[in-house]
C-alpha positions as CSV (number, residue, x, y, z in Angstrom):
1,M,1.2,-60.5,-29.6
2,I,-0.5,-57.6,-27.7
3,S,-2.8,-57.6,-24.7
4,Y,-6.5,-57.1,-24.8
5,K,-6.0,-53.8,-23.0
6,Q,-3.4,-52.6,-25.6
7,S,-5.7,-53.6,-28.5
8,K,-8.5,-51.5,-27.0
9,H,-6.2,-48.5,-26.8
10,R,-5.2,-49.0,-30.4
11,L,-8.8,-49.2,-31.6
12,K,-9.5,-45.9,-29.8
13,R,-6.7,-44.2,-31.6
14,S,-7.8,-45.6,-35.0
15,K,-11.3,-44.3,-35.3
16,I,-12.9,-43.6,-38.7
17,L,-15.3,-40.8,-39.2
18,I,-19.0,-41.6,-39.3
19,R,-20.8,-38.5,-40.5
20,N,-24.1,-37.0,-39.3
21,E,-27.5,-36.7,-41.0
22,T,-30.8,-35.1,-40.2
23,I,-33.9,-37.4,-40.0
24,K,-37.5,-37.2,-38.9
25,S,-37.8,-37.8,-35.2
26,I,-40.4,-40.5,-35.9
27,N,-37.8,-42.5,-37.7
28,C,-35.1,-42.4,-35.1
29,L,-35.5,-45.8,-33.4
30,N,-32.1,-47.4,-32.7
31,R,-30.2,-44.3,-34.1
32,V,-27.6,-42.4,-32.1
33,S,-28.1,-38.7,-31.3
34,A,-25.3,-36.6,-32.9
35,S,-25.8,-33.6,-30.7
36,N,-27.7,-32.6,-27.5
37,I,-31.4,-32.1,-28.1
38,Y,-33.2,-29.4,-26.1
39,S,-36.8,-28.8,-25.5
40,E,-38.2,-26.1,-27.7
41,V,-41.4,-25.6,-25.6
42,N,-42.7,-25.9,-22.1
43,N,-44.4,-29.2,-21.2
44,P,-47.2,-28.9,-20.0
45,A,-47.7,-25.8,-22.2
46,A,-50.0,-24.2,-19.5
47,D,-51.3,-25.0,-16.1
48,N,-53.9,-27.8,-16.5
49,A,-56.1,-30.2,-14.4
50,A,-54.7,-33.4,-13.2
51,F,-58.2,-34.7,-12.2
52,D,-61.8,-34.3,-13.3
53,G,-63.3,-31.8,-10.8
54,F,-64.1,-28.2,-10.1
55,A,-61.6,-25.3,-10.2
56,I,-61.9,-22.7,-7.4
57,N,-59.8,-19.9,-5.9
58,S,-58.5,-21.3,-2.6
59,K,-58.7,-17.8,-1.0
60,D,-62.5,-18.1,-1.1
61,T,-62.4,-21.1,1.3
62,K,-60.2,-19.5,3.9
63,N,-62.8,-19.0,6.5
64,L,-65.2,-21.9,5.6
65,T,-66.2,-24.4,8.3
66,K,-69.1,-26.9,8.9
67,K,-71.1,-24.0,10.5
68,K,-69.9,-21.3,8.0
69,N,-70.3,-23.0,4.6
70,K,-70.8,-21.5,1.2
71,L,-72.4,-22.2,-2.2
72,F,-70.1,-21.6,-5.3
73,K,-71.8,-20.8,-8.5
74,I,-70.9,-23.0,-11.5
75,L,-69.9,-20.8,-14.4
76,G,-69.4,-23.4,-17.1
77,S,-67.3,-26.3,-18.1
78,V,-63.7,-26.7,-19.5
79,A,-62.7,-29.9,-21.3
80,A,-59.2,-31.0,-22.4
81,G,-58.6,-29.4,-25.8
82,D,-60.9,-26.4,-25.2
83,K,-59.6,-23.0,-25.8
84,P,-59.2,-21.3,-22.4
85,F,-62.0,-18.8,-21.8
86,N,-61.3,-15.4,-20.2
87,L,-63.7,-14.1,-17.5
88,K,-63.5,-11.8,-14.6
89,R,-63.8,-14.1,-11.7
90,K,-65.9,-13.1,-8.7
91,K,-65.8,-14.6,-5.2
92,F,-67.5,-17.9,-4.7
93,Q,-67.5,-19.0,-8.3
94,T,-66.3,-22.3,-9.8
95,V,-65.7,-23.9,-13.1
96,E,-66.1,-27.6,-13.9
97,I,-62.9,-28.9,-15.4
98,M,-61.8,-32.2,-17.0
99,T,-58.4,-33.8,-16.8
100,G,-56.1,-31.9,-19.1
101,G,-58.3,-28.8,-19.3
102,I,-56.5,-25.4,-19.0
103,I,-57.0,-23.7,-15.6
104,P,-59.0,-20.5,-16.2
105,K,-57.4,-17.3,-14.9
106,G,-58.2,-16.5,-11.3
107,F,-58.5,-20.2,-10.2
108,D,-55.7,-21.9,-8.4
109,T,-56.8,-25.4,-7.1
110,I,-59.1,-28.3,-8.1
111,I,-61.5,-30.3,-6.0
112,P,-61.8,-33.8,-7.4
113,I,-65.3,-34.7,-8.7
114,E,-65.6,-37.5,-6.1
115,Q,-65.6,-34.9,-3.3
116,I,-68.2,-32.5,-4.8
117,V,-71.6,-32.0,-3.2
118,F,-74.0,-30.4,-5.8
119,Y,-76.8,-28.0,-5.0
120,P,-79.7,-28.2,-5.2
121,N,-78.9,-31.7,-6.6
122,K,-76.6,-33.5,-9.0
123,K,-79.1,-33.5,-11.9
124,K,-80.0,-29.8,-11.6
125,S,-76.8,-28.4,-10.3
126,S,-76.2,-24.7,-10.3
127,Y,-73.8,-24.6,-7.3
128,I,-71.4,-26.7,-5.4
129,F,-71.4,-26.8,-1.6
130,L,-68.2,-26.2,0.4
131,D,-67.8,-26.3,4.2
132,R,-64.0,-26.6,4.6
133,K,-60.8,-24.8,3.7
134,I,-59.2,-26.1,0.4
135,K,-55.4,-26.0,0.0
136,K,-53.9,-24.0,-2.9
137,F,-52.5,-25.8,-6.0
138,Q,-54.2,-29.2,-5.5
139,H,-54.3,-31.5,-8.5
140,I,-52.7,-29.0,-10.9
141,R,-50.1,-29.8,-13.5
142,F,-48.0,-26.7,-13.7
143,K,-46.6,-25.1,-16.9
144,G,-43.1,-26.5,-17.6
145,S,-43.2,-28.9,-14.7
146,D,-42.1,-31.7,-17.0
147,F,-39.8,-29.8,-19.3
148,K,-39.1,-26.1,-19.5
149,K,-38.1,-24.5,-22.7
150,K,-34.3,-25.0,-23.4
151,D,-34.1,-28.0,-20.9
152,L,-31.8,-30.8,-22.0
153,L,-34.0,-33.5,-23.4
154,I,-31.6,-36.1,-24.9
155,K,-27.8,-36.1,-24.5
156,K,-25.4,-36.5,-27.5
157,G,-24.5,-40.1,-28.0
158,T,-27.8,-41.6,-26.7
159,I,-29.2,-44.7,-28.4
160,L,-32.8,-43.5,-29.2
161,K,-35.6,-45.8,-28.2
162,S,-39.4,-45.6,-28.2
163,N,-39.6,-43.6,-25.0
164,H,-37.4,-40.9,-26.7
165,I,-39.8,-40.8,-29.7
166,M,-42.6,-40.2,-27.3
167,A,-40.8,-37.3,-25.8
168,L,-39.8,-35.9,-29.1
169,K,-43.3,-36.0,-30.5
170,T,-44.8,-34.6,-27.3
171,L,-42.5,-31.6,-27.5
172,G,-43.0,-31.0,-31.2
173,I,-39.4,-31.8,-32.3
174,K,-39.8,-32.8,-36.0
175,N,-36.2,-33.3,-37.1
176,I,-33.1,-34.4,-35.2
177,K,-29.4,-34.9,-36.1
178,V,-28.1,-38.5,-35.8
179,K,-25.1,-40.4,-36.7
180,K,-25.2,-42.3,-40.0
181,I,-25.5,-46.0,-39.6
182,P,-22.1,-47.6,-40.1
183,K,-22.0,-49.9,-43.2
184,I,-20.3,-53.3,-42.8
185,L,-19.4,-55.6,-45.7
186,F,-18.9,-59.2,-44.5
187,F,-17.0,-62.0,-46.2
188,S,-16.9,-65.7,-45.1
189,T,-13.7,-67.5,-46.2
190,G,-12.7,-71.1,-47.0
191,N,-13.4,-73.9,-49.4
192,E,-15.2,-75.7,-46.7
193,I,-17.9,-73.0,-46.2
194,T,-21.2,-73.6,-48.0
195,N,-24.7,-72.1,-48.0
196,Q,-26.1,-75.5,-49.0
197,E,-28.5,-77.3,-46.6
198,K,-27.4,-80.9,-47.5
199,I,-23.7,-81.2,-47.3
200,P,-20.9,-83.9,-47.2
201,D,-18.9,-84.4,-44.0
202,W,-16.0,-82.3,-45.4
203,K,-18.1,-79.1,-45.7
204,I,-19.3,-76.6,-43.1
205,R,-22.5,-74.7,-43.2
206,N,-22.1,-71.0,-43.3
207,S,-23.3,-69.7,-39.9
208,N,-21.0,-66.8,-38.9
209,S,-22.4,-64.4,-41.5
210,Y,-25.9,-65.1,-40.5
211,Y,-25.1,-64.8,-36.8
212,I,-23.5,-61.4,-37.2
213,Q,-26.2,-60.2,-39.6
214,S,-28.8,-61.0,-37.0
215,L,-27.1,-58.5,-34.6
216,N,-27.3,-55.5,-36.8
217,K,-30.4,-53.9,-35.2
218,N,-29.2,-54.3,-31.7
219,F,-25.6,-53.3,-32.4
220,L,-26.4,-50.4,-34.8
221,F,-25.0,-51.2,-38.2
222,D,-26.0,-52.0,-41.8
223,F,-25.0,-55.4,-43.0
224,T,-24.1,-56.5,-46.6
225,N,-23.1,-60.1,-47.2
226,G,-20.2,-60.2,-49.6
227,G,-20.4,-63.9,-50.0
228,I,-17.8,-66.6,-49.6
229,L,-14.1,-66.1,-50.6
230,R,-12.4,-69.4,-51.5
231,D,-8.9,-70.6,-50.6
232,K,-7.4,-69.3,-53.9
233,D,-9.4,-66.0,-53.9
234,E,-6.5,-63.8,-52.8
235,L,-6.6,-61.5,-55.8
236,T,-10.4,-61.4,-55.6
237,F,-10.1,-60.2,-52.0
238,E,-7.6,-57.6,-52.9
239,K,-10.0,-56.3,-55.6
240,K,-12.9,-56.3,-53.1
241,I,-10.8,-54.1,-50.8
242,K,-9.9,-51.6,-53.6
243,K,-13.6,-51.4,-54.5
244,M,-14.6,-50.9,-50.8
245,L,-12.1,-48.0,-50.5
246,N,-14.1,-46.0,-53.1
247,S,-17.6,-47.0,-51.9
248,K,-19.9,-46.1,-49.0
249,I,-18.8,-49.1,-47.0
250,D,-17.2,-48.1,-43.7
251,I,-15.8,-51.5,-42.5
252,I,-15.0,-54.9,-44.0
253,I,-15.3,-57.9,-41.7
254,T,-13.9,-61.3,-42.7
255,S,-14.4,-64.6,-41.0
256,G,-11.5,-67.1,-41.2
257,A,-8.2,-67.0,-43.1
258,V,-6.4,-64.9,-40.5
259,S,-4.3,-67.5,-38.8
260,A,-1.0,-69.0,-40.1
261,G,-2.2,-71.7,-42.4
262,K,-1.4,-72.1,-46.1
263,F,-4.6,-70.4,-47.3
264,D,-4.8,-67.7,-44.5
265,Y,-4.2,-64.9,-46.9
266,V,-6.2,-62.1,-45.2
267,P,-3.2,-60.6,-43.3
268,S,-0.9,-60.6,-46.3
269,V,-3.5,-59.0,-48.6
270,V,-4.3,-56.3,-46.1
271,K,-0.7,-55.4,-45.7
272,K,-0.4,-54.6,-49.4
273,F,-2.4,-51.5,-48.7
274,K,-1.1,-48.3,-47.0
275,L,-2.2,-48.6,-43.4
276,S,-2.2,-46.1,-40.5
277,S,-2.8,-48.8,-37.9
278,F,-2.5,-52.6,-37.9
279,F,-2.4,-55.3,-35.3
280,K,-2.8,-59.1,-35.5
281,G,-2.8,-61.6,-32.7
282,I,-4.0,-60.7,-29.2
283,A,-3.6,-62.6,-25.9
284,I,-7.2,-63.7,-25.7
285,R,-9.2,-66.9,-25.8
286,P,-11.2,-67.5,-27.9
287,G,-10.1,-65.4,-30.9
288,K,-6.4,-65.1,-30.6
289,P,-5.6,-64.5,-34.4
290,I,-8.0,-61.5,-34.7
291,L,-6.7,-58.8,-37.1
292,F,-7.5,-55.0,-37.3
293,A,-6.3,-52.4,-39.8
294,K,-7.2,-48.8,-40.7
295,F,-6.4,-47.6,-44.2
296,R,-4.2,-44.5,-44.4
297,G,-5.9,-41.5,-45.9
298,K,-9.3,-43.2,-45.9
299,Q,-12.1,-43.4,-43.4
300,K,-12.2,-47.2,-43.7
301,A,-11.2,-50.1,-41.5
302,I,-11.1,-53.9,-41.6
303,F,-11.5,-56.6,-39.0
304,G,-10.4,-60.1,-39.7
305,L,-12.2,-62.5,-37.3
306,P,-11.2,-66.1,-36.7
307,G,-13.4,-68.7,-38.5
308,N,-14.5,-70.8,-35.6
309,P,-18.1,-69.8,-34.7
310,I,-17.5,-68.9,-31.0
311,S,-14.2,-67.1,-31.8
312,S,-16.0,-65.1,-34.4
313,A,-18.9,-64.2,-32.1
314,A,-16.6,-63.3,-29.2
315,C,-14.4,-61.1,-31.3
316,F,-17.4,-59.3,-32.8
317,R,-18.8,-58.6,-29.3
318,F,-15.5,-57.5,-27.7
319,F,-13.8,-55.7,-30.6
320,V,-16.1,-54.8,-33.4
321,Y,-19.0,-53.5,-31.3
322,P,-16.8,-51.4,-28.9
323,Y,-15.2,-49.9,-32.0
324,L,-18.7,-49.1,-33.5
325,Q,-19.7,-47.7,-30.1
326,D,-16.7,-45.3,-30.2
327,L,-17.4,-44.2,-33.7
328,L,-20.9,-43.3,-32.9
329,G,-20.0,-41.4,-29.8
330,I,-21.9,-43.7,-27.4
331,E,-20.7,-43.8,-23.8
332,E,-18.4,-46.7,-23.1
333,E,-20.3,-49.8,-22.1
334,K,-20.3,-50.7,-18.5
335,P,-20.1,-54.4,-17.4
336,L,-22.8,-56.1,-15.4
337,K,-21.2,-57.3,-12.1
338,A,-22.1,-60.8,-10.9
339,I,-20.9,-63.3,-8.3
340,L,-19.1,-66.3,-9.8
341,K,-20.8,-69.5,-8.9
342,N,-18.0,-71.9,-9.9
343,K,-14.3,-71.8,-10.1
344,F,-12.4,-71.3,-13.4
345,T,-8.7,-71.5,-14.3
346,K,-7.0,-69.9,-17.3
347,K,-3.6,-68.8,-18.4
348,N,-2.3,-65.8,-16.4
349,N,-1.4,-63.5,-19.4
350,F,-4.6,-64.2,-21.4
351,T,-8.0,-62.5,-21.3
352,R,-10.8,-65.1,-21.5
353,F,-14.3,-64.6,-22.9
354,V,-16.3,-67.3,-21.2
355,K,-19.7,-68.7,-22.2
356,S,-21.8,-68.4,-19.1
357,K,-25.3,-68.3,-17.6
358,I,-26.5,-65.5,-15.4
359,Y,-29.5,-65.5,-13.2
360,T,-30.9,-63.9,-10.0
361,T,-31.1,-66.0,-6.8
362,Q,-34.2,-66.0,-4.5
363,N,-32.4,-63.6,-2.1
364,G,-31.7,-61.1,-4.9
365,K,-28.1,-61.9,-5.7
366,V,-26.9,-61.9,-9.3
367,E,-24.8,-65.0,-10.0
368,V,-23.1,-66.3,-13.0
369,E,-22.2,-69.9,-13.9
370,V,-19.3,-70.8,-16.2
371,L,-20.6,-73.5,-18.5
372,K,-18.8,-76.6,-19.6
373,G,-17.7,-76.8,-23.2
374,Q,-15.6,-73.6,-23.7
375,E,-13.9,-74.7,-26.9
376,S,-14.4,-72.3,-29.8
377,F,-16.2,-74.9,-32.0
378,R,-18.8,-75.8,-29.4
379,I,-22.1,-74.1,-30.1
380,Q,-24.2,-76.2,-27.7
381,S,-22.8,-74.3,-24.7
382,F,-23.3,-71.0,-26.5
383,I,-27.0,-71.6,-27.0
384,K,-27.3,-72.6,-23.3
385,S,-25.5,-69.4,-22.3
386,N,-27.1,-65.9,-21.9
387,I,-24.0,-63.9,-21.0
388,W,-20.2,-63.6,-21.7
389,T,-18.0,-63.5,-18.6
390,L,-14.8,-61.5,-19.2
391,L,-11.9,-62.8,-17.1
392,P,-9.0,-60.3,-17.4
393,S,-5.3,-61.1,-17.7
394,G,-3.1,-61.0,-14.7
395,K,-5.0,-63.7,-12.8
396,S,-5.2,-67.4,-13.4
397,N,-7.5,-68.8,-10.7
398,F,-11.0,-67.4,-10.3
399,K,-12.8,-68.7,-7.2
400,K,-16.4,-69.2,-6.4
401,G,-17.7,-65.9,-4.9
402,D,-15.4,-63.7,-7.0
403,I,-17.0,-60.6,-8.6
404,V,-16.7,-60.7,-12.4
405,D,-17.6,-58.6,-15.3
406,C,-20.4,-59.8,-17.7
407,F,-21.7,-58.7,-21.1
408,F,-24.8,-59.8,-22.9
409,P,-24.1,-61.5,-26.2
410,N,-26.9,-60.3,-28.4
411,H,-27.4,-56.7,-27.3
412,P,-25.4,-54.0,-25.5
413,N,-25.5,-53.8,-21.7
414,K,-26.4,-50.1,-22.3
415,I,-29.9,-51.1,-23.5
416,L,-30.8,-52.4,-20.0
417,F,-28.4,-50.5,-17.7
């Protein structure tokens, strides 16, 4: 049996290749950028107005005072979307300009409309009246002040969200290179598992496949339900693996049949194949019997998760997702740090994934409470929880006030932090 830390190192050395593809930027939500993306244009494309008002040349106001005022002749109007007009500006001239309008050549500052005094009056205005010095470059959005051409826009390995789509469309980037979505084929196992609603006491409703399927958007994979493998389906499972090795599926995940019981055939079947990496059994709770293998000469892998619902959920969160993250080139997930509200004791050499509830106190502290009911069959405490607390090996007693690492169960920490 290996440690959690050792298993993470082995997973990193056993990556499979996920290829790239080019897609339209408008379709990139929840995809991962496969290369750095650079701005192809300046944004703004030209100097433009940040306010509705009047554009002037600030030099014309250098000597203006209450006693030495001046009328500025209105030459015309520029709206957002108007083609800039060229004119030879003379002293004491102005142009009405709307927010987003391109600043005409020769003008360098804007006076907001609320500060304008018209002459002879607002309805019949030919001039604006100024009696003070106006600073240069007021209320102007400068060319390239947001993005300059060739600026880095999005880093390789970024999970693309709606704000990225806004930037890509603003800058006219039509197509981008992303990682293909990893394809997962999932099998539930066991004679006791059923998809029926009304069941006898000796049956168990299939929940693990539906739980993991529900995570596919947040954890970036395509899910195919392979159905239920029964206790005597050893040969069927072997055939399924052979078929998978020549398909577009990247990873098989099974739930159940990985321990040491009479019908726990997943490890023995997997070992029939040529493997470049294999481990089974990790010093963790829940999920100790978890299995992983990479097939030699193939860009394919398999995870065997325990059958108990909470064990399956924890192993997906702390093994399968970090593996997917690494395949996609996403930066390693950082834990959320929180203050432990209550004490917890575990075996020294085991890593524990603990169902917990995180919240912010009135004075702004982030605290986490370990919930009662940590057994792997207990779903009630799981629905009350909103966070996993990871308690590492090497320590048995965790006291109130200790700082601990936390991970959200249903989406990556990276989404929020």
